[in-house]
N, C-alpha and C positions, 0 to 999 in steps of 0.2 A: 068301326074306325079306330077306336082306341086300341083294339086288339091287334090290328095291323101295325099301327105305329110302334107298339111295344115289341113286336116281332122284329121290325126293321132296326130298332135300336139295339136289340140283343144281337142280331147279326153283325152290326157295325162294330160293336165293342169286342165281340169275339174275334173278329178279323184283326182288329188293332192289337189285341193281346198276342195273337199268333205272330204278327209282324215284329212286335217288340221281343217276343221270345227268340225269334230267328235272329234279330240283331244281337242279342246277348250270347247266342250260340256261335256266332262267327266273329270273334274278337280280331283286332288288328294284329298282324304278324310283327315280330321283333324287328328292331331297327336294323340289326345286321344278323346274317345267318351263314352257316358253313354250307356252301353249295357243292364243293368238290374236294376230293382227296387225291393228291398227286404222289405216286411212288416212282422215283427216278433214279437211274444209274448211268454212268458214262465215264469219260475221261477228261481230264484237265491238262492242257498242254502249255505251261508257261515257259518263258525263255529264262534260262538259268542266268543269274547275275554274276558279274566279275567280282572276284574275291582274291586278294593278294595272298602271298604266302604268309605274310605277317599276320593277316586276319585269321588264317587257319591255325597259327601258332597261338593266338589269343583263345581260339576255341578249344585248343588242345595243348595247354601250357606244359603238361607232363609228358608229352610224347617224346620218346626216345628217337623215333624215326624222323620227326621233323626238326629236332634240335641239332641239325648238322649244317655245314657251311654250304653244301651243294655246289661246290665248284665244278664248272663245266656242264651243269645241267641246265636245260631250257625249261622255263616255266610258262605255262599257258592256262588261262581259265576258260573252260569249254563253253562257248556261247551257243549251245544247242538247246533244243526244246526238250523238256522233261515231260513225260507222259504219266499222269497220276490217275488212279481210279477214284471215282466219286460216287456218293450215295446220298439221296435226299428224301425226306418225307415232309410234304407241305400240305397246308389246308388252304382251300380257296374260299374266301369270304366276300360276300356281296351285300350291298346296301339296299333297303327296301325302297320302293317307288312312292310317289307323292300320295297315291290312293291307299297305301299301306296294305295292298293286297298280294304283292309279289315283289321279287327282287330284281334290281336292275342288272342288265347284262354287263355294262361297263360303268366305271372301272371295277375290276376285281382285285382284291388285296390277297396276295399270297404270303403265307408266313409258315416257318417250320425250321428244321435244322439240316444242315449239310455236313458231311464228313468226307475228308480226303487226306491222303498222305503222299509224301514224295520228296525229292531232292530240291534243295533251294540254292545251294552254292556248290561249285565243282572246281577243282584244279588238278593240274597234271604236271609232274616233273619227269623230264626225259633226258637220258645221257646214253650215248653210244660210243664205245671204245673198241679200237681195232688194233691187234698186235700181230706180227709176223708168226705164221704157224708152220708153213711147209712150202716147198718149191717143187713143182712137177715139171718134168722135161719130157717133150714129145719125142717118141722114138723114131718118127718119121721126119720131122722138120727141125727138131732140136730147140724148138721155141720153149721158153720158160713160162710157166704160169705160177704166179705168186698167190699163195692162199693165206688169208688172215684168219685169226681167231677173233670173233666179234662178240662183245658182250653188251646187251641192251638192258638198261635198268630204268624201271618206270614206277613212280609213286602216283597212285590215283587217290585224290582227297575229296571227300564228299560230306556236306552237311544236309541232314534231312530232319523232318519232323512230321507229326500228325496234327491235324486240325479239325475242331468241331466248332461250327459256327451257326449263329442264328442267320436265317436266310429270309429277307422280306422284300417284296416286289409289288409294284402296281402294274396290272396288266390290262390292255385294251384289245378286245377280240372282235373279229367280224362276226356276222349274223349267224347264230347257232342253229338255225333251221336247216342248214346244209350239212351234208356228211363231212365235208372238209372245211375247216376254219383255220384262219391264220391269226397271229397275235404278236404284239411287241409291248414295249414298256420300259421300265428302268427298275433297278434293284440294288440292294446292298447286302453284304454279308459282314458279320463281325463276331469274333469269338476268341477261343482259347487255343494256344499252340502247346503241345505236350510231347513227350517222348522224343525230345530233340536230341540228336546225337551227331558226333563228327567221327567218320571212319577213314582210316588210312590204310590202303592195300598196296603191298610191294610185289612187283612182278620182276623176274629176271629171266633173260632168255639168251643162251649161248649158242652160237652157230659158227660155221666156217664159211668164208665167202671169198669169191674170186676178186681179187684186188683190181684187175684190169677190166671187169665187167661194168658197163654202165647200167645194166639192168639188175636190180638187187635180187630179184627172184631167180633169174637165170644164173646168178653167181653164187647162190647158196647151195652148199654141198649137202649138208645135214644139220639137224638140230640135235644137241646133245641132251638138254633138259629144259624144263620150264616150271617155275613155282606157280601154283595157283594162289589165288587171293586168301584161301583158307590156310595156307602154310605160314605166311607172314603178314599179319595185319594188327591194327590197334584200333579200338573203339572207345570213345569218351562221351559221357553223359553231359549234356548242356541244360541250361536254365529254361524252365517254362516261360512262356510269354503270351503275346496277343497278336492278332492279325485281323485285317479287314479288307474288303474290296468294294468296288463299284462295277456294275455290269449293265449291258443292254441285251435283253433277250429278243430273239427272232424264232418264233416257233410255228409248228403245224400240228393240228389235231385232226385225227380221222375217226369218226364215230362208226362203231361196228354195225349198226342198224338204225333205221329210221322208226320202224313200228314195233318191233319186239320189245316188250317192257324191260327185259333184263338186258339185252345187248346194246340197246340204245343209251344206256347209262355209261358204258365203257368206251373210252377213246384211247387210241394209240397216239403217242406224242413224240415229236422230235424237236429239240430246242438247241439253237446255237447261241452262244453267249461270248460277247467281246468284253474282256475284264481288265481292270487295273487293280492290282493288289499291292498292299502295304504290309510288310511283315517286320516285326521287331525281333532282333536277336540281341539280348541284353549284353553279351560279352563284346560285341563290336558296334553294331549300328542298326538303324532301320533302313530297309531298302524297299524300292518300288520296282515292280516288274509287270509286264503286260503278258496276256495270254488268251487263249480261246478255250471254250468248253463245248464238248458235243455230248448232248444228254438224250437219252431214250428212256421211255417209261410209259405208264398208263395214268389216265385221269378218270376217276370214278365219280359220276355225278350223284349226289345224295339228296338233291331237291327236285 
């Protein structure tokens, strides 16, 4: 009897030691962990903001081309969309669950860096001058055709810069057990603006034109010459500064496989962003502009 009791106690304490050893060998995971790596590229299409001729004179105070009276010129600031390439590297960070055994799907914190460059301000000066050049007489009807010599002068003025920004966002994603998932959230970027410059390009075009023609193309007889922007131009370096933005992402992830250990970790991504950016230009002012981003890339799961 005593021998059986001793054996039972020995088995009990042996099992208890094994259980405790297993508990020691499986510690709780960290509070946060890197779950994904994002590598993204795409294009950013903000609307170029109005800038006056005096604004550009402040950006290029030593310009010989801009320090003229420009009598007879029409000035416009081009309100079109600028297309800039972007590149981002981001980490996806998730918070552990209450049981401390795994990481929650939502929310995910994304953080990393984004680079892009492009135009911020744009202006255009245009003037057209016509002078009598020749008179043609029809041999059949005697009708006179008056030919003018036409000179078109154009100044294109652009301010551009490069941007490197911290990019942080909070993402909410649909159930990852499916091959296709969708997500949204909100984010901010903030960073440094560098290699800022103002460039002025001068174009000149000389043609002959039929004065009586209502259609410009039909009335043009020939083009004598045209200067390219490399012939007459000025470039001025501007001060470095800062910029930041707020955005809402709408994205789709497509997992390449469900079962294959390697391919199920890789997802192809498309993300659309609606953005509001604030950019400081020390020589003149800070300006706000709206735009969109279309981003393509891959997301690699590391957990």
